[in-house]
C-alpha positions as CSV (number, residue, x, y, z in Angstrom):
1,M,-69.2,18.4,-31.8
2,K,-68.3,15.8,-34.3
3,K,-69.0,18.1,-37.1
4,T,-67.0,20.7,-35.7
5,L,-64.0,18.1,-35.3
6,I,-64.5,16.7,-38.8
7,I,-64.5,20.4,-40.1
8,A,-61.4,21.3,-38.0
9,S,-59.6,18.3,-39.2
10,F,-60.3,18.9,-42.8
11,F,-58.7,22.3,-42.7
12,L,-56.0,21.3,-40.3
13,S,-55.1,18.5,-43.2
14,Y,-55.4,20.9,-46.1
15,F,-52.8,23.4,-44.2
16,L,-50.2,20.7,-43.4
17,Q,-47.5,19.7,-45.6
18,A,-46.7,16.2,-45.7
19,Q,-42.6,15.9,-45.1
20,V,-41.2,12.4,-44.0
21,N,-37.8,12.1,-42.7
22,I,-36.6,8.2,-42.2
23,G,-33.4,7.8,-39.9
24,G,-33.2,11.6,-39.3
25,S,-34.7,14.4,-37.0
26,T,-35.1,17.4,-39.1
27,M,-35.5,18.3,-42.8
28,S,-33.0,19.9,-44.7
29,S,-35.1,22.1,-46.7
30,P,-39.0,22.9,-47.2
31,S,-38.7,21.9,-50.4
32,V,-38.3,18.2,-49.3
33,S,-41.1,15.5,-49.0
34,L,-39.0,12.8,-48.1
35,E,-35.5,12.5,-47.1
36,F,-33.1,10.0,-45.3
37,G,-30.8,10.3,-42.1
38,T,-27.2,9.7,-42.2
39,G,-25.7,6.4,-42.2
40,N,-24.3,4.0,-44.5
41,K,-27.5,2.9,-46.1
42,G,-29.4,3.2,-49.0
43,I,-33.0,2.8,-50.4
44,I,-33.9,-0.4,-51.9
45,L,-36.2,-0.1,-55.1
46,P,-39.1,-2.5,-55.6
47,W,-37.9,-5.7,-56.9
48,V,-40.2,-6.9,-60.1
49,T,-39.7,-9.9,-62.2
50,S,-39.7,-7.8,-65.4
51,A,-40.3,-4.1,-66.4
52,A,-42.6,-5.0,-69.0
53,N,-45.1,-6.5,-66.2
54,V,-45.3,-3.2,-64.4
55,T,-48.7,-1.9,-65.3
56,N,-49.8,1.8,-65.3
57,S,-46.3,3.0,-64.4
58,V,-45.7,6.7,-65.2
59,D,-42.6,8.4,-66.0
60,G,-40.4,8.9,-63.1
61,T,-41.1,5.2,-61.6
62,L,-37.8,3.7,-60.5
63,I,-37.6,-0.5,-60.2
64,Y,-34.9,-3.2,-60.0
65,D,-35.9,-5.7,-62.9
66,T,-34.7,-9.3,-61.3
67,T,-34.8,-10.6,-64.9
68,D,-31.9,-8.6,-66.5
69,H,-30.4,-7.5,-62.9
70,K,-30.8,-3.8,-63.9
71,V,-32.3,-0.6,-62.1
72,K,-34.4,1.1,-64.3
73,L,-36.2,4.4,-64.7
74,K,-39.5,5.2,-66.5
75,S,-38.7,8.1,-68.7
76,N,-40.7,9.5,-71.9
77,N,-42.8,6.2,-71.5
78,V,-39.6,4.1,-72.0
79,W,-37.4,2.0,-69.2
80,Q,-33.8,3.4,-69.2
81,D,-31.2,1.3,-67.8
82,L,-29.6,2.9,-64.9
83,S,-27.1,-0.1,-64.2
84,K,-25.2,-0.3,-67.5
85,D,-23.7,-3.6,-66.4
86,E,-24.8,-7.1,-67.6
87,N,-23.7,-9.1,-64.5
88,G,-26.0,-8.1,-61.9
89,V,-27.4,-10.9,-59.4
90,S,-30.1,-11.0,-57.1
91,N,-31.1,-13.5,-55.0
92,T,-35.0,-13.2,-54.7
93,T,-35.4,-16.1,-52.2
94,I,-36.6,-13.8,-49.6
95,Q,-39.6,-12.7,-51.7
96,D,-40.5,-15.8,-54.0
97,N,-43.2,-17.1,-51.4
98,K,-44.6,-14.0,-50.8
99,T,-47.9,-12.9,-51.7
100,E,-48.1,-9.3,-53.2
101,Q,-51.1,-7.1,-51.4
102,A,-52.5,-5.3,-54.2
103,N,-54.0,-2.5,-52.3
104,S,-50.3,-1.5,-50.7
105,K,-49.5,1.7,-51.1
106,V,-48.1,5.1,-49.3
107,V,-48.5,8.7,-50.5
108,I,-46.7,11.5,-49.3
109,G,-48.1,15.0,-50.5
110,T,-51.6,15.0,-51.9
111,T,-54.0,12.4,-50.3
112,N,-56.3,11.8,-53.5
113,E,-53.3,10.7,-55.3
114,N,-54.2,8.2,-58.0
115,T,-50.9,7.1,-59.4
116,S,-50.0,3.4,-59.3
117,G,-46.9,2.8,-57.1
118,I,-45.8,1.4,-53.4
119,L,-44.8,4.7,-52.6
120,V,-45.9,7.8,-54.5
121,L,-44.7,11.2,-53.7
122,S,-47.2,13.5,-55.0
123,D,-46.1,16.8,-54.0
124,T,-45.6,19.4,-57.1
125,N,-43.3,21.3,-55.2
126,K,-41.3,19.2,-53.2
127,A,-38.9,16.4,-54.1
128,M,-37.0,13.1,-52.5
129,V,-33.6,13.5,-51.3
130,L,-31.7,10.2,-51.3
131,P,-29.7,8.5,-48.8
132,K,-26.1,10.5,-48.8
133,V,-23.1,8.3,-48.4
134,A,-19.7,9.1,-49.0
135,K,-18.0,6.3,-51.1
136,P,-20.8,4.1,-51.2
137,Y,-18.5,1.3,-53.0
138,L,-16.4,1.4,-49.8
139,N,-18.9,2.2,-46.9
140,I,-21.9,0.3,-47.7
141,I,-20.4,-3.4,-46.6
142,N,-23.4,-5.3,-47.9
143,P,-25.6,-3.6,-50.3
144,S,-28.6,-5.2,-52.0
145,A,-29.5,-5.4,-55.5
146,G,-31.4,-2.4,-56.5
147,M,-29.8,0.0,-54.0
148,M,-29.7,3.7,-54.8
149,V,-27.9,6.2,-52.8
150,Y,-26.1,9.6,-53.4
151,D,-22.5,9.6,-53.4
152,T,-21.4,12.8,-51.5
153,D,-17.6,12.7,-52.2
154,A,-18.3,12.3,-55.9
155,R,-21.5,14.3,-56.1
156,Q,-23.4,11.5,-58.2
157,L,-26.0,9.0,-58.3
158,A,-24.8,5.5,-57.1
159,V,-27.0,2.3,-58.2
160,F,-26.1,-1.1,-57.2
161,N,-27.1,-4.1,-59.6
162,G,-26.3,-7.1,-57.4
163,N,-22.5,-7.0,-58.4
164,V,-21.3,-3.7,-59.2
165,W,-22.0,0.1,-58.3
166,T,-23.1,2.3,-61.3
167,F,-22.3,6.0,-61.1
168,W,-24.2,9.0,-62.9
169,K,-23.1,12.4,-62.6
170,P,-25.3,15.1,-63.8
């Protein structure tokens, strides 16, 4: 019986496709691995003291660098600045006395993922949908440094560096 249960669990996990909706009840598409519900909220990227200290990062990694107050994307093995503003601020006292758990990691998709990171979306045919907020500069009352959303009015990416919103149109 135990062997049957293990084999059945293996096949069940093989055929299940991981999809997560945070703050919502349904996925907008079968091509989505991680989606956020509605509301005037964004996601907060991991805060690091320096992009240079992020080891084993891969292209597609997103962080908030508390040293220069910038949202950064790793692309072509180089950190790209998404903030484009030199006046960001971040109050790190909330995390200064915390100890990082070296093995903390969540993987959505393939369970044998070896990419380093806190949240790894490992699907090869699914994507993450950012929280959607109309005019985040007006509707998110108290944004946090490192916040990202998709502005549904302007149809562009919006990132907050602790001081101002920066917008990226495709």
